[in-house]
C-alpha positions in Angstrom: 32.1 -35.8 -69.4 31.0 -33.7 -72.3 27.3 -34.5 -72.6 24.7 -31.8 -72.6 21.1 -33.1 -72.7 18.5 -31.2 -74.8 15.0 -30.1 -73.8 13.6 -31.9 -70.8 16.2 -34.7 -70.7 18.4 -35.6 -67.8 21.6 -37.7 -67.7 21.9 -40.0 -64.7 24.5 -42.4 -63.4 23.0 -45.5 -61.6 24.1 -46.1 -58.0 25.8 -49.4 -57.3 23.5 -52.4 -56.7 23.4 -54.1 -53.4 25.6 -57.2 -53.2 24.0 -58.7 -50.2 20.3 -59.0 -49.1 19.1 -57.6 -45.7 19.4 -61.1 -44.3 23.1 -61.3 -45.4 22.8 -63.5 -48.5 25.5 -62.6 -51.1 24.0 -62.2 -54.5 25.9 -63.4 -57.6 26.1 -60.9 -60.5 23.3 -62.4 -62.5 20.8 -62.3 -59.6 21.3 -58.5 -58.9 18.6 -56.2 -60.3 19.7 -52.9 -61.8 19.1 -50.2 -59.2 16.4 -47.6 -59.7 18.4 -45.1 -57.8 20.7 -42.7 -59.6 22.7 -39.5 -59.3 21.9 -36.7 -61.7 25.0 -35.8 -63.8 23.6 -33.3 -66.3 20.2 -31.5 -66.8 18.8 -30.1 -70.0 17.5 -26.5 -70.2 13.8 -27.3 -70.3 11.9 -24.7 -72.3 9.0 -25.5 -74.7 8.7 -29.2 -75.4 5.9 -30.4 -77.7 4.1 -27.0 -77.3 4.2 -27.1 -73.5 6.4 -25.1 -71.1 8.7 -27.4 -69.2 10.4 -26.2 -66.0 13.3 -28.4 -64.9 12.6 -29.5 -61.3 15.9 -31.5 -60.7 19.5 -30.4 -60.3 22.9 -31.9 -60.9 24.0 -33.9 -57.9 20.6 -34.9 -56.6 19.8 -38.5 -56.0 16.6 -39.7 -57.7 14.3 -42.7 -58.2 13.3 -43.4 -61.8 11.1 -45.8 -63.8 12.5 -49.3 -64.2 12.6 -49.3 -68.0 13.0 -45.6 -68.7 15.6 -44.0 -70.8 18.5 -45.0 -73.1 21.7 -46.4 -71.8 25.0 -45.1 -73.2 28.6 -45.7 -72.4 31.2 -42.9 -72.4 34.8 -43.2 -71.2 34.0 -46.7 -69.8 31.2 -45.3 -67.6 27.5 -46.2 -68.2 25.0 -43.4 -68.1 21.2 -43.3 -68.8 19.5 -40.4 -70.7 15.8 -40.0 -69.8 13.1 -37.5 -69.8 12.3 -35.6 -66.6 8.8 -37.3 -66.6 10.5 -40.7 -66.0 11.9 -39.5 -62.7 9.6 -40.5 -59.9 11.1 -38.8 -56.8 14.1 -37.0 -55.4 15.8 -38.7 -52.5 16.4 -36.3 -49.6 
């Protein structure tokens, strides 16, 4: 992938949605929610954004939780990615 986010932006790839519920019910494609978990694929340099110093707190390869309607979805080489601001990331999964 040749994508380099600018400023405080991050490129993520959503993790696969669960196909069955905890009780064992298989969900059809339309019933699945998009997951809010993702893996970070690329991180911008940070720096000064809108007059404020922004330090990037996430790294490539980390798994994160992000806001449900955050970012812009793009498709490159048949793979879907989301570009969002670091502020839209809620937590790092350890």
